[in-house]
Backbone as XML, in Angstrom:
<?xml version="1.0"?>
<chain id="A" units="angstrom">
  <residue number="1" name="MET">
    <atom name="N" x="0.841" y="-1.175" z="0.000"/>
    <atom name="CA" x="0.000" y="0.000" z="0.000"/>
    <atom name="C" x="0.886" y="1.238" z="0.000"/>
  </residue>
  <residue number="2" name="ALA">
    <atom name="N" x="0.502" y="2.220" z="-0.768"/>
    <atom name="CA" x="1.284" y="3.445" z="-0.882"/>
    <atom name="C" x="1.141" y="4.289" z="0.380"/>
  </residue>
  <residue number="3" name="PRO">
    <atom name="N" x="2.169" y="5.067" z="0.676"/>
    <atom name="CA" x="2.060" y="5.964" z="1.828"/>
    <atom name="C" x="0.891" y="6.930" z="1.670"/>
  </residue>
  <residue number="4" name="LEU">
    <atom name="N" x="0.391" y="7.396" z="2.782"/>
    <atom name="CA" x="-0.808" y="8.231" z="2.788"/>
    <atom name="C" x="-0.625" y="9.516" z="1.990"/>
  </residue>
  <residue number="5" name="PHE">
    <atom name="N" x="0.547" y="10.141" z="2.076"/>
    <atom name="CA" x="0.725" y="11.410" z="1.378"/>
    <atom name="C" x="0.700" y="11.243" z="-0.135"/>
  </residue>
  <residue number="6" name="ILE">
    <atom name="N" x="1.070" y="10.074" z="-0.652"/>
    <atom name="CA" x="1.019" y="9.850" z="-2.097"/>
    <atom name="C" x="-0.416" y="9.586" z="-2.542"/>
  </residue>
  <residue number="7" name="GLN">
    <atom name="N" x="-1.202" y="8.934" z="-1.717"/>
    <atom name="CA" x="-2.589" y="8.652" z="-2.067"/>
    <atom name="C" x="-3.394" y="9.930" z="-2.208"/>
  </residue>
  <residue number="8" name="ASN">
    <atom name="N" x="-3.051" y="10.944" z="-1.457"/>
    <atom name="CA" x="-3.813" y="12.185" z="-1.479"/>
    <atom name="C" x="-3.306" y="13.178" z="-2.513"/>
  </residue>
  <residue number="9" name="PHE">
    <atom name="N" x="-2.291" y="12.820" z="-3.292"/>
    <atom name="CA" x="-1.769" y="13.722" z="-4.311"/>
    <atom name="C" x="-2.706" y="13.733" z="-5.504"/>
  </residue>
  <residue number="10" name="GLY">
    <atom name="N" x="-3.131" y="14.920" z="-5.877"/>
    <atom name="CA" x="-3.969" y="15.086" z="-7.053"/>
    <atom name="C" x="-3.214" y="15.885" z="-8.100"/>
  </residue>
  <residue number="11" name="LEU">
    <atom name="N" x="-3.906" y="16.315" z="-9.121"/>
    <atom name="CA" x="-3.294" y="17.085" z="-10.201"/>
    <atom name="C" x="-2.676" y="18.392" z="-9.704"/>
  </residue>
  <residue number="12" name="PRO">
    <atom name="N" x="-3.345" y="19.157" z="-8.848"/>
    <atom name="CA" x="-2.718" y="20.407" z="-8.385"/>
    <atom name="C" x="-1.402" y="20.173" z="-7.630"/>
  </residue>
  <residue number="13" name="GLU">
    <atom name="N" x="-1.358" y="19.139" z="-6.819"/>
    <atom name="CA" x="-0.141" y="18.858" z="-6.064"/>
    <atom name="C" x="1.003" y="18.441" z="-6.981"/>
  </residue>
  <residue number="14" name="TRP">
    <atom name="N" x="0.705" y="17.575" z="-7.964"/>
    <atom name="CA" x="1.751" y="17.144" z="-8.896"/>
    <atom name="C" x="2.231" y="18.303" z="-9.764"/>
  </residue>
  <residue number="15" name="THR">
    <atom name="N" x="1.337" y="19.238" z="-10.084"/>
    <atom name="CA" x="1.727" y="20.419" z="-10.851"/>
    <atom name="C" x="2.712" y="21.258" z="-10.050"/>
  </residue>
  <residue number="16" name="ILE">
    <atom name="N" x="2.446" y="21.421" z="-8.770"/>
    <atom name="CA" x="3.351" y="22.186" z="-7.910"/>
    <atom name="C" x="4.709" y="21.495" z="-7.825"/>
  </residue>
  <residue number="17" name="VAL">
    <atom name="N" x="4.708" y="20.181" z="-7.686"/>
    <atom name="CA" x="5.969" y="19.433" z="-7.631"/>
    <atom name="C" x="6.744" y="19.611" z="-8.929"/>
  </residue>
  <residue number="18" name="LEU">
    <atom name="N" x="6.067" y="19.535" z="-10.068"/>
    <atom name="CA" x="6.720" y="19.702" z="-11.363"/>
    <atom name="C" x="7.335" y="21.094" z="-11.501"/>
  </residue>
  <residue number="19" name="VAL">
    <atom name="N" x="6.598" y="22.113" z="-11.087"/>
    <atom name="CA" x="7.112" y="23.485" z="-11.158"/>
    <atom name="C" x="8.339" y="23.641" z="-10.260"/>
  </residue>
  <residue number="20" name="LEU">
    <atom name="N" x="8.293" y="23.071" z="-9.070"/>
    <atom name="CA" x="9.442" y="23.153" z="-8.165"/>
    <atom name="C" x="10.667" y="22.456" z="-8.746"/>
  </residue>
  <residue number="21" name="VAL">
    <atom name="N" x="10.460" y="21.304" z="-9.371"/>
    <atom name="CA" x="11.578" y="20.582" z="-9.993"/>
    <atom name="C" x="12.162" y="21.406" z="-11.131"/>
  </residue>
  <residue number="22" name="LEU">
    <atom name="N" x="11.300" y="22.015" z="-11.935"/>
    <atom name="CA" x="11.787" y="22.857" z="-13.030"/>
    <atom name="C" x="12.568" y="24.050" z="-12.508"/>
  </residue>
  <residue number="23" name="LEU">
    <atom name="N" x="12.095" y="24.648" z="-11.419"/>
    <atom name="CA" x="12.802" y="25.790" z="-10.847"/>
    <atom name="C" x="14.147" y="25.385" z="-10.246"/>
  </residue>
  <residue number="24" name="LEU">
    <atom name="N" x="14.183" y="24.233" z="-9.608"/>
    <atom name="CA" x="15.419" y="23.798" z="-8.965"/>
    <atom name="C" x="16.481" y="23.354" z="-9.967"/>
  </residue>
  <residue number="25" name="PHE">
    <atom name="N" x="16.088" y="22.596" z="-10.967"/>
    <atom name="CA" x="17.060" y="21.991" z="-11.865"/>
    <atom name="C" x="17.138" y="22.657" z="-13.230"/>
  </residue>
  <residue number="26" name="GLY">
    <atom name="N" x="16.105" y="23.330" z="-13.658"/>
    <atom name="CA" x="16.110" y="23.944" z="-14.972"/>
    <atom name="C" x="15.745" y="22.949" z="-16.057"/>
  </residue>
  <residue number="27" name="GLY">
    <atom name="N" x="15.262" y="23.453" z="-17.168"/>
    <atom name="CA" x="14.795" y="22.608" z="-18.264"/>
    <atom name="C" x="15.888" y="21.806" z="-18.933"/>
  </residue>
  <residue number="28" name="ARG">
    <atom name="N" x="17.101" y="22.325" z="-18.953"/>
    <atom name="CA" x="18.189" y="21.628" z="-19.641"/>
    <atom name="C" x="18.751" y="20.480" z="-18.817"/>
  </residue>
  <residue number="29" name="LYS">
    <atom name="N" x="18.649" y="20.561" z="-17.521"/>
    <atom name="CA" x="19.256" y="19.560" z="-16.645"/>
    <atom name="C" x="18.362" y="18.328" z="-16.466"/>
  </residue>
  <residue number="30" name="ILE">
    <atom name="N" x="17.055" y="18.467" z="-16.630"/>
    <atom name="CA" x="16.115" y="17.379" z="-16.356"/>
    <atom name="C" x="16.337" y="16.161" z="-17.262"/>
  </residue>
  <residue number="31" name="PRO">
    <atom name="N" x="16.534" y="16.313" z="-18.577"/>
    <atom name="CA" x="16.791" y="15.114" z="-19.396"/>
    <atom name="C" x="18.043" y="14.348" z="-18.954"/>
  </residue>
  <residue number="32" name="GLN">
    <atom name="N" x="19.073" y="15.068" z="-18.555"/>
    <atom name="CA" x="20.286" y="14.397" z="-18.081"/>
    <atom name="C" x="20.017" y="13.661" z="-16.777"/>
  </residue>
  <residue number="33" name="LEU">
    <atom name="N" x="19.219" y="14.254" z="-15.891"/>
    <atom name="CA" x="18.863" y="13.587" z="-14.639"/>
    <atom name="C" x="18.067" y="12.312" z="-14.906"/>
  </residue>
  <residue number="34" name="ALA">
    <atom name="N" x="17.138" y="12.371" z="-15.859"/>
    <atom name="CA" x="16.335" y="11.192" z="-16.197"/>
    <atom name="C" x="17.214" y="10.094" z="-16.797"/>
  </residue>
  <residue number="35" name="LYS">
    <atom name="N" x="18.151" y="10.488" z="-17.636"/>
    <atom name="CA" x="19.071" y="9.517" z="-18.234"/>
    <atom name="C" x="19.926" y="8.852" z="-17.158"/>
  </residue>
  <residue number="36" name="ASP">
    <atom name="N" x="20.435" y="9.651" z="-16.229"/>
    <atom name="CA" x="21.243" y="9.104" z="-15.137"/>
    <atom name="C" x="20.425" y="8.177" z="-14.251"/>
  </residue>
  <residue number="37" name="LEU">
    <atom name="N" x="19.176" y="8.538" z="-13.993"/>
    <atom name="CA" x="18.305" y="7.693" z="-13.183"/>
    <atom name="C" x="18.058" y="6.355" z="-13.877"/>
  </residue>
  <residue number="38" name="GLY">
    <atom name="N" x="17.797" y="6.395" z="-15.179"/>
    <atom name="CA" x="17.573" y="5.166" z="-15.940"/>
    <atom name="C" x="18.791" y="4.263" z="-15.952"/>
  </residue>
  <residue number="39" name="SER">
    <atom name="N" x="19.967" y="4.844" z="-16.135"/>
    <atom name="CA" x="21.177" y="4.016" z="-16.135"/>
    <atom name="C" x="21.461" y="3.469" z="-14.742"/>
  </residue>
  <residue number="40" name="GLY">
    <atom name="N" x="21.118" y="4.223" z="-13.710"/>
    <atom name="CA" x="21.284" y="3.729" z="-12.346"/>
    <atom name="C" x="20.383" y="2.547" z="-12.062"/>
  </residue>
  <residue number="41" name="ILE">
    <atom name="N" x="19.144" y="2.631" z="-12.510"/>
    <atom name="CA" x="18.195" y="1.524" z="-12.329"/>
    <atom name="C" x="18.667" y="0.299" z="-13.106"/>
  </residue>
  <residue number="42" name="ARG">
    <atom name="N" x="19.152" y="0.523" z="-14.324"/>
    <atom name="CA" x="19.652" y="-0.577" z="-15.146"/>
    <atom name="C" x="20.839" y="-1.269" z="-14.471"/>
  </residue>
  <residue number="43" name="GLU">
    <atom name="N" x="21.760" y="-0.496" z="-13.921"/>
    <atom name="CA" x="22.912" y="-1.070" z="-13.224"/>
    <atom name="C" x="22.475" y="-1.821" z="-11.970"/>
  </residue>
  <residue number="44" name="PHE">
    <atom name="N" x="21.485" y="-1.303" z="-11.263"/>
    <atom name="CA" x="20.980" y="-1.962" z="-10.065"/>
    <atom name="C" x="20.383" y="-3.316" z="-10.415"/>
  </residue>
  <residue number="45" name="ARG">
    <atom name="N" x="19.575" y="-3.364" z="-11.472"/>
    <atom name="CA" x="18.985" y="-4.636" z="-11.900"/>
    <atom name="C" x="20.055" y="-5.621" z="-12.341"/>
  </residue>
  <residue number="46" name="LYS">
    <atom name="N" x="21.065" y="-5.100" z="-13.038"/>
    <atom name="CA" x="22.142" y="-5.966" z="-13.503"/>
    <atom name="C" x="22.902" y="-6.547" z="-12.315"/>
  </residue>
  <residue number="47" name="SER">
    <atom name="N" x="23.103" y="-5.749" z="-11.275"/>
    <atom name="CA" x="23.834" y="-6.241" z="-10.109"/>
    <atom name="C" x="23.029" y="-7.274" z="-9.328"/>
  </residue>
  <residue number="48" name="LEU">
    <atom name="N" x="21.708" y="-7.206" z="-9.424"/>
    <atom name="CA" x="20.867" y="-8.199" z="-8.773"/>
    <atom name="C" x="20.790" y="-9.492" z="-9.573"/>
  </residue>
  <residue number="49" name="GLY">
    <atom name="N" x="21.288" y="-9.457" z="-10.795"/>
    <atom name="CA" x="21.251" y="-10.646" z="-11.636"/>
    <atom name="C" x="20.016" y="-10.681" z="-12.510"/>
  </residue>
  <residue number="50" name="GLY">
    <atom name="N" x="19.193" y="-9.662" z="-12.448"/>
    <atom name="CA" x="17.987" y="-9.600" z="-13.261"/>
    <atom name="C" x="18.274" y="-8.936" z="-14.584"/>
  </residue>
  <residue number="51" name="SER">
    <atom name="N" x="17.257" y="-8.835" z="-15.376"/>
    <atom name="CA" x="17.377" y="-8.196" z="-16.671"/>
    <atom name="C" x="16.194" y="-7.279" z="-16.869"/>
  </residue>
  <residue number="52" name="SER">
    <atom name="N" x="16.378" y="-6.258" z="-17.682"/>
    <atom name="CA" x="15.285" y="-5.331" z="-17.926"/>
    <atom name="C" x="14.525" y="-5.668" z="-19.205"/>
  </residue>
  <residue number="53" name="SER">
    <atom name="N" x="14.873" y="-6.798" z="-19.852"/>
    <atom name="CA" x="14.167" y="-7.159" z="-21.074"/>
    <atom name="C" x="12.758" y="-7.626" z="-20.739"/>
  </residue>
  <residue number="54" name="THR">
    <atom name="N" x="11.816" y="-7.279" z="-21.576"/>
    <atom name="CA" x="10.420" y="-7.606" z="-21.298"/>
    <atom name="C" x="10.149" y="-9.094" z="-21.435"/>
  </residue>
  <residue number="55" name="ALA">
    <atom name="N" x="10.923" y="-9.796" z="-22.251"/>
    <atom name="CA" x="10.692" y="-11.233" z="-22.420"/>
    <atom name="C" x="10.940" y="-11.983" z="-21.122"/>
  </residue>
  <residue number="56" name="GLU">
    <atom name="N" x="11.921" y="-11.563" z="-20.359"/>
    <atom name="CA" x="12.214" y="-12.244" z="-19.104"/>
    <atom name="C" x="11.274" y="-11.808" z="-17.994"/>
  </residue>
  <residue number="57" name="LEU">
    <atom name="N" x="10.635" y="-10.657" z="-18.147"/>
    <atom name="CA" x="9.718" y="-10.177" z="-17.125"/>
    <atom name="C" x="8.318" y="-10.744" z="-17.304"/>
  </residue>
  <residue number="58" name="GLU">
    <atom name="N" x="8.024" y="-11.315" z="-18.479"/>
    <atom name="CA" x="6.706" y="-11.886" z="-18.720"/>
    <atom name="C" x="6.541" y="-13.183" z="-17.945"/>
  </residue>
  <residue number="59" name="GLU">
    <atom name="N" x="5.303" y="-13.556" z="-17.731"/>
    <atom name="CA" x="5.026" y="-14.825" z="-17.071"/>
    <atom name="C" x="5.268" y="-15.962" z="-18.063"/>
  </residue>
  <residue number="60" name="PRO">
    <atom name="N" x="5.533" y="-17.180" z="-17.575"/>
    <atom name="CA" x="5.819" y="-18.301" z="-18.481"/>
    <atom name="C" x="4.726" y="-18.539" z="-19.517"/>
  </residue>
  <residue number="61" name="GLY">
    <atom name="N" x="3.484" y="-18.385" z="-19.157"/>
    <atom name="CA" x="2.393" y="-18.566" z="-20.108"/>
    <atom name="C" x="2.425" y="-17.531" z="-21.210"/>
  </residue>
  <residue number="62" name="ASP">
    <atom name="N" x="2.853" y="-16.315" z="-20.878"/>
    <atom name="CA" x="2.946" y="-15.259" z="-21.870"/>
    <atom name="C" x="4.024" y="-15.565" z="-22.894"/>
  </residue>
  <residue number="63" name="GLN">
    <atom name="N" x="5.122" y="-16.174" z="-22.468"/>
    <atom name="CA" x="6.189" y="-16.510" z="-23.394"/>
    <atom name="C" x="5.727" y="-17.558" z="-24.391"/>
  </residue>
  <residue number="64" name="GLU">
    <atom name="N" x="4.948" y="-18.525" z="-23.936"/>
    <atom name="CA" x="4.438" y="-19.546" z="-24.845"/>
    <atom name="C" x="3.501" y="-18.922" z="-25.866"/>
  </residue>
  <residue number="65" name="ASN">
    <atom name="N" x="2.667" y="-17.989" z="-25.422"/>
    <atom name="CA" x="1.748" y="-17.325" z="-26.340"/>
    <atom name="C" x="2.501" y="-16.486" z="-27.357"/>
  </residue>
  <residue number="66" name="SER">
    <atom name="N" x="3.566" y="-15.806" z="-26.937"/>
    <atom name="CA" x="4.313" y="-14.987" z="-27.876"/>
    <atom name="C" x="5.041" y="-15.854" z="-28.894"/>
  </residue>
  <residue number="67" name="LYS">
    <atom name="N" x="5.521" y="-17.050" z="-28.484"/>
    <atom name="CA" x="6.163" y="-17.959" z="-29.428"/>
    <atom name="C" x="5.153" y="-18.458" z="-30.450"/>
  </residue>
  <residue number="68" name="THR">
    <atom name="N" x="3.945" y="-18.751" z="-30.002"/>
    <atom name="CA" x="2.898" y="-19.211" z="-30.905"/>
    <atom name="C" x="2.548" y="-18.121" z="-31.901"/>
  </residue>
  <residue number="69" name="LYS">
    <atom name="N" x="2.476" y="-16.886" z="-31.434"/>
    <atom name="CA" x="2.160" y="-15.767" z="-32.328"/>
    <atom name="C" x="3.246" y="-15.602" z="-33.377"/>
  </residue>
  <residue number="70" name="ARG">
    <atom name="N" x="4.516" y="-15.747" z="-32.969"/>
    <atom name="CA" x="5.608" y="-15.617" z="-33.927"/>
    <atom name="C" x="5.533" y="-16.706" z="-34.989"/>
  </residue>
  <residue number="71" name="LYS">
    <atom name="N" x="5.208" y="-17.937" z="-34.578"/>
    <atom name="CA" x="5.118" y="-19.042" z="-35.530"/>
    <atom name="C" x="3.994" y="-18.807" z="-36.522"/>
  </residue>
  <residue number="72" name="THR">
    <atom name="N" x="2.848" y="-18.321" z="-36.047"/>
    <atom name="CA" x="1.727" y="-18.098" z="-36.954"/>
    <atom name="C" x="2.021" y="-16.946" z="-37.898"/>
  </residue>
  <residue number="73" name="LYS">
    <atom name="N" x="2.757" y="-15.926" z="-37.434"/>
    <atom name="CA" x="3.108" y="-14.819" z="-38.316"/>
    <atom name="C" x="4.066" y="-15.284" z="-39.403"/>
  </residue>
  <residue number="74" name="SER">
    <atom name="N" x="5.041" y="-16.122" z="-39.038"/>
    <atom name="CA" x="5.999" y="-16.593" z="-40.034"/>
    <atom name="C" x="5.325" y="-17.522" z="-41.039"/>
  </residue>
  <residue number="75" name="LYS">
    <atom name="N" x="4.350" y="-18.320" z="-40.601"/>
    <atom name="CA" x="3.618" y="-19.183" z="-41.519"/>
    <atom name="C" x="2.747" y="-18.359" z="-42.455"/>
  </residue>
  <residue number="76" name="ALA">
    <atom name="N" x="2.196" y="-17.269" z="-41.952"/>
    <atom name="CA" x="1.336" y="-16.428" z="-42.776"/>
    <atom name="C" x="2.146" y="-15.734" z="-43.863"/>
  </residue>
  <residue number="77" name="LYS">
    <atom name="N" x="3.404" y="-15.392" z="-43.567"/>
    <atom name="CA" x="4.252" y="-14.733" z="-44.554"/>
    <atom name="C" x="4.662" y="-15.693" z="-45.657"/>
  </residue>
  <residue number="78" name="SER">
    <atom name="N" x="4.760" y="-16.986" z="-45.365"/>
    <atom name="CA" x="5.219" y="-17.986" z="-46.340"/>
    <atom name="C" x="4.193" y="-18.275" z="-47.388"/>
  </residue>
</chain>
């Protein structure tokens, strides 16, 4: 369950947070911060032994369905 303060956040509150972030970091710095955050998350997952690929994150039944879809697509092309 999410903390109480996050549950009560609505559009006005998120707008204020966005404006504060823009004022603190500036428009040019935000893309670099997002890139650094993404690479940090990727490194964290890699250190845990996990992967960020969607095929490994799917459930086993989903992988079987995706393989079946690929086979039917390749047969349709032939």
